[in-house]
C-alpha positions, -999 to +999 in steps of 0.1 A: -215-035-486-181-042-468-183-080-465-155-114-468-159-151-477-149-168-440-148-205-424-167-200-389-152-215-362-181-244-348-178-262-318-159-274-296-135-250-311-158-224-316-166-227-271-127-233-265-119-200-289-147-179-269-130-187-233-094-179-247-106-149-260-117-141-223-089-154-208-066-128-228-095-101-225-090-101-187-047-105-191-041-082-221-047-043-223-050-021-245-064-045-276-097-040-295-108-074-286-127-094-316-167-101-307-169-133-296-199-150-311-183-148-346-146-156-346-140-171-380-112-177-404-114-153-433-107-171-470-110-135-493-121-100-480-136-077-508-139-046-487-170-027-502-190-045-529-230-043-541-253-066-540-249-077-570-213-084-571-216-105-536-243-126-558-219-130-586-191-136-562-212-165-545-220-180-576-184-181-585-175-198-552-203-222-549-187-246-573-154-246-552-175-247-522-199-280-530-170-301-543-146-294-508-151-317-486-157-305-449-123-299-433-109-311-402-088-281-383-069-281-353-059-245-337-035-246-308-011-217-316-010-179-306+009-156-333+009-121-347+011-103-379+037-093-386+055-115-373+087-091-360+082-058-350+051-039-338+019-062-337-009-054-360-033-086-352-030-109-327-041-140-341-053-182-331-045-206-356-029-239-364+004-254-352+009-264-386-008-250-421-037-272-432-038-284-470-068-288-475-081-253-467-052-238-480-067-259-514-106-241-504-085-203-503-067-209-532-095-224-555-122-196-542-094-166-550-094-184-584-131-187-592-130-146-582-096-135-598-116-153-633-145-132-622-127-100-620-120-096-585-090-085-573-076-109-549-046-114-524-013-128-540+002-134-504+003-171-494-034-181-478-022-181-436-054-204-416-061-179-386-089-165-368-077-126-356-083-125-317-076-087-315-057-054-325-034-035-307-043+000-301-013+018-312+007+028-298+005-004-279+019-004-238+043-021-224+020-032-202-003-050-226+030-063-252+044-078-220+013-098-214+010-107-246+044-122-246+039-146-213+003-155-231+024-168-261+052-185-238+023-202-219+010-215-251-032-229-260-045-262-257-057-279-291-087-279-302-105-292-338-132-282-356-148-292-393-153-264-414-183-275-432-194-241-446-181-207-461-202-177-455-202-145-468-202-122-438-213-082-442-191-062-417-206-032-403-197-007-382-208-007-342-198+003-306-173-020-293-163-031-331-179-042-361-208-068-366-207-094-385-245-109-402-245-138-422-253-130-457-251-161-476-239-199-462-224-223-488-222-254-477-186-275-480-190-308-496-227-305-509-216-319-543-216-348-557-179-346-566-167-335-531-135-356-521 
């Protein structure tokens, strides 16, 4: 299966992000927009993994999740990757990085690396992917995105309280993400 670990957005930020996504969908053309029901912040992308590999990965990140207290996350900034040049990903993120969320991602990567999984070595950038511009992206779409960037977005807060293993399945209108396993944050006695 194609899968990834992520922190799902929860209320009230989920509703706020869904409203923002609907507004952007109306204004910014030629973008493959994310499905609003499963907005999330990816912690680790596996690509293809067998059921046994997924179970092994969960066994290694479960202690990390159980010893990580729930994390308050404030969203309030739009951006794109790469930050310069032609955008490939349009995202919603926080005005400043969350040290606690970055620590969770680093600890998960370390646990997975120790278990023999390939992990990303670039610094973790907490973001929620909103869409991916079509190539080539029209000047109309790009101009509308630049306008949205200049207008900003209201701040919204949520508590990251779980780590989810999602399976990604291709479907018309974009991939569908199904929860395969949920690890609660802070369920261990040593949560800080």
